C-alpha positions as CSV (number, residue, x, y, z in Angstrom):
1,X,0.0,0.0,0.0
2,X,2.9,2.3,0.7
3,X,4.2,1.7,-2.9
4,X,0.8,2.5,-4.3
5,X,0.7,5.8,-2.4
6,X,4.2,6.7,-3.6
7,X,3.1,5.9,-7.2
8,X,0.0,8.1,-6.9
9,X,2.1,11.0,-5.4
10,X,5.2,10.8,-7.6
11,X,3.4,10.0,-10.9
12,X,0.6,12.5,-10.3
13,X,-2.0,10.3,-12.0
14,X,-5.0,11.9,-13.6
15,X,-7.7,12.6,-11.1
16,X,-10.0,10.1,-12.8
17,X,-7.3,7.3,-12.6
18,X,-6.6,8.1,-9.0
19,X,-10.3,8.0,-8.2
20,X,-10.6,4.6,-9.8
21,X,-7.9,3.2,-7.6
22,X,-8.9,4.8,-4.3
23,X,-12.7,4.2,-4.3
24,X,-12.6,0.4,-3.9
25,X,-9.8,0.6,-1.4
26,X,-11.8,2.9,0.9
27,X,-14.9,0.7,0.5
28,X,-13.1,-2.4,2.0
29,X,-12.3,-2.1,5.7
30,X,-9.1,-4.1,5.5
31,X,-7.6,-2.2,2.5
32,X,-8.8,1.1,4.0
33,X,-6.9,0.4,7.2
34,X,-3.7,-0.4,5.2
35,X,-4.1,2.8,3.2
36,X,-4.6,4.7,6.5
37,X,-1.4,3.2,8.0
38,X,0.6,4.0,4.8
39,X,-0.8,7.5,4.7
40,X,0.3,8.2,8.3
41,X,3.9,7.2,7.4
42,X,4.1,9.9,4.7
43,X,5.7,13.3,5.4
44,X,3.4,16.2,5.6
45,X,4.3,17.2,2.0
46,X,3.3,13.7,0.7
47,X,0.0,13.9,2.7
48,X,-0.8,17.2,1.1
49,X,-0.1,16.0,-2.4
50,X,-2.2,12.9,-1.8
51,X,-5.0,15.0,-0.4
52,X,-5.0,17.4,-3.3
53,X,-5.2,14.4,-5.7
54,X,-8.1,12.5,-4.1
55,X,-9.9,14.7,-1.6
56,X,-12.9,14.9,-3.9
57,X,-13.1,11.3,-4.8
58,X,-16.7,11.2,-3.7
59,X,-17.7,14.7,-4.7
60,X,-20.1,13.6,-7.5
61,X,-20.3,9.9,-6.8
62,X,-21.6,8.6,-3.5
63,X,-20.3,5.3,-2.2
64,X,-21.3,2.9,0.6
65,X,-18.3,3.5,2.7
66,X,-18.6,3.1,6.5
67,X,-15.7,3.1,9.0
68,X,-13.1,5.3,10.5
69,X,-10.1,7.2,9.4
70,X,-7.4,7.9,11.9
71,X,-5.2,11.0,12.1
72,X,-2.7,12.4,14.5
73,X,-1.7,15.8,15.9
74,X,1.4,15.7,18.0
75,X,0.8,13.0,20.5
76,X,-3.0,12.9,20.1
77,X,-4.9,10.4,18.0
78,X,-8.0,11.7,16.2
79,X,-10.8,9.7,14.6
80,X,-12.8,10.8,11.6
81,X,-16.0,8.9,10.7
82,X,-16.5,7.8,7.1
83,X,-20.2,7.4,6.6
84,X,-22.2,6.6,3.5
85,X,-24.7,9.5,4.0
86,X,-21.9,12.1,4.4
87,X,-18.9,10.4,2.8
88,X,-18.0,13.4,0.5
89,X,-17.5,15.8,3.5
90,X,-16.1,13.1,5.8
91,X,-13.3,12.2,3.4
92,X,-12.4,15.8,2.8
93,X,-12.3,16.4,6.5
94,X,-10.2,13.3,7.1
95,X,-7.5,14.4,4.6
96,X,-7.7,18.1,5.8
97,X,-7.2,17.6,9.5
98,X,-3.4,17.1,9.1
99,X,-2.7,19.1,6.0
100,X,-5.1,22.0,5.5
101,X,-3.4,25.4,6.1
102,X,-0.2,23.5,7.2
103,X,1.7,26.7,8.2
104,X,-1.1,27.3,10.8
105,X,-0.7,23.7,12.0
106,X,3.1,24.1,12.3
107,X,2.5,27.3,14.2
108,X,0.2,25.4,16.6
109,X,2.8,22.8,17.2
110,X,5.4,25.4,18.0
111,X,3.1,27.3,20.4
112,X,1.9,24.2,22.2
113,X,5.5,23.0,22.7
114,X,6.7,26.4,23.8
115,X,7.3,27.3,27.5
116,X,3.9,29.2,27.6
117,X,1.4,27.0,25.8
118,X,-2.2,28.4,25.6
119,X,-4.7,27.6,28.4
120,X,-7.5,29.1,26.3
121,X,-8.0,28.7,22.5
122,X,-10.6,30.9,20.9
123,X,-11.7,29.5,17.5
124,X,-13.6,32.3,15.7
125,X,-15.1,30.9,12.5
126,X,-14.7,27.3,13.7
127,X,-16.4,25.9,10.6
128,X,-16.5,22.1,11.0
129,X,-14.4,22.3,14.2
130,X,-11.0,20.9,13.0
131,X,-9.0,23.4,15.0
132,X,-11.3,23.1,18.0
133,X,-11.0,19.3,17.8
134,X,-7.2,19.5,18.0
135,X,-7.0,21.9,21.0
136,X,-9.8,20.1,22.9
137,X,-8.0,16.8,22.4
138,X,-4.9,18.4,23.8
139,X,-6.8,19.4,26.9
140,X,-6.8,23.1,26.2
141,X,-10.0,25.0,27.0
142,X,-11.6,25.7,23.7
143,X,-14.2,28.4,23.0
144,X,-15.6,28.1,19.5
145,X,-17.8,30.5,17.5
146,X,-19.6,29.3,14.3
147,X,-23.0,30.6,13.2
148,X,-23.6,28.1,10.5
149,X,-26.0,25.5,11.8
150,X,-24.9,22.9,9.2
151,X,-21.3,23.2,10.4
152,X,-22.3,23.0,14.1
153,X,-24.4,19.8,13.7
154,X,-21.5,18.1,11.8
155,X,-18.9,19.2,14.3
156,X,-20.9,17.8,17.1
157,X,-20.7,14.3,15.7
158,X,-16.9,14.6,15.3
159,X,-16.5,15.9,18.9
160,X,-18.7,13.1,20.3
161,X,-16.6,10.4,18.5
162,X,-13.4,11.9,19.9
163,X,-14.9,12.4,23.4
164,X,-14.2,16.1,23.6
165,X,-16.6,19.0,24.4
166,X,-15.4,22.4,23.3
167,X,-17.6,25.3,24.2
168,X,-19.5,25.8,21.0
169,X,-21.4,29.1,20.4
170,X,-23.6,29.2,17.3
171,X,-23.2,33.0,16.8
172,X,-21.4,35.4,14.5
173,X,-19.0,37.8,16.1
174,X,-19.5,41.6,15.7
175,X,-20.5,44.7,17.4
176,X,-23.6,44.7,19.5
177,X,-26.3,42.1,20.1
178,X,-28.7,41.3,17.3
179,X,-28.8,39.2,14.2
180,X,-27.1,39.2,10.8
181,X,-27.5,37.3,7.5
182,X,-25.1,34.5,6.8
183,X,-24.6,33.5,3.1
184,X,-23.1,30.1,2.1
185,X,-23.2,27.7,-0.8
186,X,-25.2,24.5,0.0
187,X,-22.3,22.2,-1.0
188,X,-19.4,24.3,0.3
189,X,-20.7,25.5,3.7
190,X,-17.2,26.3,4.8
191,X,-17.3,29.4,2.6
192,X,-20.0,31.1,4.7
193,X,-19.7,34.8,5.1
194,X,-21.7,37.7,6.6
195,X,-20.2,40.2,4.2
196,X,-22.6,40.7,1.3
197,X,-20.0,41.8,-1.3
198,X,-17.9,38.7,-0.6
199,X,-21.1,36.6,-0.9
200,X,-21.7,38.1,-4.3
201,X,-18.4,36.7,-5.5
202,X,-19.0,33.1,-4.4
203,X,-20.4,32.2,-7.7
204,X,-22.9,29.6,-6.5
205,X,-26.5,29.4,-5.5
206,X,-26.5,30.6,-1.9
207,X,-28.5,29.8,1.1
208,X,-29.2,32.7,3.4
209,X,-30.0,32.3,7.1
210,X,-30.4,34.9,9.9
211,X,-28.0,34.1,12.7
212,X,-27.4,35.7,16.2
213,X,-24.7,38.4,16.4
214,X,-22.7,38.8,19.6
215,X,-19.6,40.7,20.7
216,X,-16.5,38.7,21.6
217,X,-16.1,40.7,24.8
218,X,-19.4,39.1,26.0
219,X,-17.5,35.9,26.6
220,X,-14.3,37.3,28.0
221,X,-14.9,37.2,31.8
222,X,-13.8,33.6,32.4
223,X,-10.9,33.5,29.9
224,X,-7.6,32.2,31.4
225,X,-4.1,33.3,30.1
226,X,-2.2,32.6,27.9
227,X,-4.8,32.9,25.1
228,X,-4.5,32.0,21.5
229,X,-7.1,33.2,18.9
230,X,-7.6,31.8,15.5
231,X,-9.9,33.9,13.4
232,X,-11.2,33.0,9.9
233,X,-14.6,34.6,9.3
234,X,-14.4,35.2,5.5
235,X,-13.9,39.0,5.4
236,X,-15.4,40.0,8.8
237,X,-12.2,39.6,10.8
238,X,-11.7,43.2,11.8
239,X,-15.3,43.8,13.0
240,X,-15.1,40.5,14.9
241,X,-11.8,41.3,16.6
242,X,-13.0,44.9,17.3
243,X,-15.9,43.3,19.2
244,X,-13.4,41.7,21.5
245,X,-11.1,44.7,21.9
246,X,-11.3,44.7,25.7
247,X,-10.4,41.0,25.7
248,X,-7.4,41.8,23.5
249,X,-6.2,44.6,25.7
250,X,-6.6,42.6,28.9
251,X,-5.2,39.2,27.8
252,X,-2.8,40.2,24.9
253,X,-3.4,36.9,23.0
254,X,-1.5,35.7,20.0
255,X,-3.9,36.1,17.0
256,X,-3.7,33.9,13.9
257,X,-5.8,35.5,11.2
258,X,-6.8,35.4,7.6
259,X,-6.5,38.4,5.2
260,X,-7.2,37.6,1.5
261,X,-6.6,40.8,-0.3
262,X,-5.1,44.3,-0.1
263,X,-8.2,45.9,1.4
264,X,-8.4,43.2,4.1
265,X,-4.7,43.5,4.9
266,X,-4.8,47.3,5.1
267,X,-7.8,47.2,7.5
268,X,-6.0,44.5,9.6
269,X,-2.7,46.4,9.7
270,X,-4.6,49.5,10.9
271,X,-6.4,47.6,13.6
272,X,-3.2,45.8,14.8
273,X,-1.4,49.1,15.0
274,X,-4.2,50.5,17.1
275,X,-4.0,47.7,19.7
276,X,-0.2,47.6,19.7
277,X,0.4,44.4,17.8
278,X,3.0,43.5,15.2
279,X,2.4,41.1,12.3
280,X,4.5,38.1,11.4
281,X,4.4,35.5,8.6
282,X,3.7,31.8,9.2
283,X,4.8,29.4,10.3
284,X,5.6,31.2,13.6
285,X,7.7,30.0,16.5
286,X,7.4,32.1,19.7
287,X,10.8,30.8,20.8
288,X,12.4,32.1,17.6
289,X,10.2,34.7,16.1
290,X,11.1,36.0,12.7
291,X,11.3,39.8,12.1
292,X,8.1,41.8,12.2
293,X,6.6,42.4,8.7
294,X,6.5,46.1,7.7
295,X,3.2,47.2,6.3
296,X,4.6,47.2,2.8
297,X,5.9,43.6,3.3
298,X,2.6,42.5,4.8
299,X,0.7,43.9,1.8
300,X,3.0,42.3,-0.7
301,X,3.2,38.9,1.1
302,X,1.3,36.3,-1.1
303,X,0.2,34.3,2.0
304,X,-3.3,34.8,3.3
305,X,-2.7,33.6,6.9
306,X,-0.5,35.5,9.5
307,X,0.0,35.8,13.2
308,X,-0.1,39.0,15.3
309,X,1.6,39.3,18.7
310,X,1.8,42.2,21.2
311,X,4.6,44.6,20.2
């Protein structure tokens, strides 16, 4: 099975050929277990290439697959269900948990193994809960925010299987209490946004739901230092962080954030300057931090994920 994986990765077979090979392997419990073991022996780069090749093997062709896929983060073992009724999403999740946004995962590893690992992890834009799963499994108090009810229901099944219970809040973060419209494609719910002009560019038939809106500061009283925030809310990062400005000023957390374009980066740079933070590229190691990015370097950096720390 290891040789098969190497052939798939090195030869970069056409997607159709790779699908033909992988589907029957995943359907059989014995061959699936062998594939899982071989996959776990791959370096992160190999896992990423394999995932890129076959993550959508069930996108347009459901299969009667039922079982488990095992993953690992540092010392913790994670279990991902593979179920016939949700196999498309399950398989994407299984391959993403160790590879998606790898610079962020590398940063997590560095922070967790540092002399001051986080005692509280705030997951703003938790999506299907992959990051919340990791930190909960490591025993870190996890406070997650995700307004999409589809994502919340799915994440709950993953948490139950792994015997973790992050504090899950089905709300969008922003100023004041109220409600706001959430837009997301039916098949790609992870692209949900509350920013209407971003929704206009999603290029798919969108579902719109009204979701509660809360300020991050509402949840700050019981936060324990050190704090790590990961925020990925599809264009609403600055309003969400501004709603937690007292939390930021009081606890001075590390903040891992997404900024996809020049406008988002400019707004984020202005906010971080306001609260006395400096921005660094990923992966980030608090024991050996690379130089701060100047605003010009930040705007020109092709990455979309960064970390900010108190200046």
